[in-house]
Steps between C-alpha positions, in 0.01 A plus 500: 500500500729788592372761741422837342748668733766258398425559130536873550818449686636278218433777250674743727786249554555469123532875476737524794720197411511537120405288196668215334803562275512249221849613403645436839737209559278401796231241397142630483374254759764626745405862438140418581623314814687807608202722444267272700763466765512882538123514548527243777793670672335841450177394662286529189438117531473396865492158669190310385446708184458325164779575251390557137468166326667381183224640276504835688879523449481410133250782448692757723843433348426357161699182563419141442334286764820291532690816593232605753505154658874502531488843676246369754704187555801704568302698767401162659855374489620793712217453749302815435190323378328166508335363192188280549321328210157645452565776759758716334824644624491668844754707691629297798384600846851453645782655295820312424823551701551883500777644296817625666471873524810714496528865609794725443627466858656227712684305239798376714273421789269284290765259370452251793119523465511432131734201563258353754187546291639388159747236368753541222635230266824549316476413127845601395821580688827562320786748430497697178684787337323834565321645201539864433163579681581290805856633520372858483242432773768336725764752396732220377702455182300324226581123499590485865362193683165530687291255681157460334199337650143446369222426750124471532335621813165346610222615732282221636632279224408740220789650289528864588826642351782405265844639628826532322788626718862592430759532773879580470672153505720579802180528702306226317778246575403528866168313459371225280187377328367314814542817707299701245225238508446555877599862577424841356793640304511804725574273795774324310657834411503599860632164604794566255567822679334740263326794672211585273427871526297619206322402177361664196220339298266553218152357456340452160293246308573230247360178365595135560727319246481120472755423766347737756147392423581132553678575834203721627220272369358770272449548131776652276415862447333548843571838667758514772635754745874552445731622774870564448725590798868568573593447863808667645705457826613767737800590279256554206621188314235314307463157649188375321302564189143340495224477242173373630188425301172483703163359420266797562220266621730393788710812571429870490645830620311723741576845646320700780511868449387811683417847370730750674575862463854612390668825405360474149156400602319164556665182379493122560748340744563129553439357841758278669361164589596205721553168326219252529496127424513415130152460356387821654839651548685818429856499363715718281698455198314196404386321805839382603559292192867394512 
């Protein structure tokens, strides 16, 4: 039986985290999984609490029992709950491996920490003509050769991110696939004599297509954090374009802010942070993904 307090919290959690969208490309069971996961991460459901059962979920969301069961199984698959026959589904007392947390400071300093705490596997490594978009990002002529690599980065054996990088071929020719399997790209750029000086990136959201879903061990249509970045050297030459897709259950962005007084009144100001080990760490511009 669910505690009264937990039941109240669930109703509140539904209001805070939304209802199901039957027209969305994301399966209904995964939408329920995300809502329940938000309740756990948000503290509405705490370690030891019973999660609503299959019948509770069918009534709350108007779905079939098979859909409800699949949502609960997905929670169990990621280690957030344990399912026991005759006892229900309960939030685990010890949470799974913490997600990598990225701030908006310390990007370059965190590269080595990310490399130690995670491992990357190269899926593709080749040289291709630059499309118009890639050529524009790297300030090249469309069709010029660029080095393209596709990788998956793992944290404690769990797929965390799907990376696609493009590098001008004169730089890319100075390392090979084996190098990229063992070293962060930023280190390889520096080894090639590139002095990385700045970067500009955008952060948005997207959903997983079939290829990305398979690589990240998630379902097609699952939500992802999308980061795109152009890296420049000291002469302002673009030396890398990267697109990274993150599983939001394994990676998140975080920012510490302080309320300060300025000429135009009070406003929020970001605090500079010192990088910490991945898993609890602070980084910038995407936790040192390279």
